[in-house]
C-alpha positions in Angstrom: -70.8 61.9 205.1 -68.4 59.2 204.3 -65.0 59.9 202.9 -63.9 57.9 199.9 -60.3 57.4 199.0 -59.2 58.5 195.5 -56.7 56.2 193.8 -54.9 56.9 190.5 -51.9 55.5 188.9 -49.0 58.0 188.8 -48.8 57.4 185.0 -52.4 58.7 184.6 -52.0 61.9 186.5 -50.7 64.0 183.5 -53.7 62.9 181.4 -56.2 63.5 184.3 -54.7 67.0 184.8 -54.9 67.8 181.0 -58.5 66.7 180.8 -59.4 68.9 183.8 -57.8 71.9 182.2 -59.6 71.3 178.9 -63.0 70.9 180.8 -62.4 74.2 182.7 -61.5 76.1 179.6 -64.3 74.9 177.4 -67.2 74.0 179.7 -66.9 76.3 182.7 -66.5 79.7 181.1 -69.0 82.1 179.7 -69.0 80.5 176.3 -69.7 76.8 177.0 -68.9 74.6 174.0 -69.3 70.9 174.1 -67.9 70.7 170.5 -64.7 72.5 171.6 -64.4 70.1 174.6 -64.8 67.0 172.5 -62.4 68.2 169.7 -59.6 69.5 172.0 -56.7 67.1 172.4 -54.5 67.1 175.5 -51.1 68.6 175.2 -49.1 66.2 177.2 -45.7 64.5 176.8 -45.7 60.7 176.5 -43.2 58.7 178.5 
């Protein structure tokens, strides 16, 4: 199995983390809701 490097801009990390948290809370629980996932906006600070 080959290992691939993951590259992300430091400015994008907050948004990536927020999206992961939204995915986990809406799509990985007992009550999966695509509508909730698509309608949830990330709660992040802009720089």
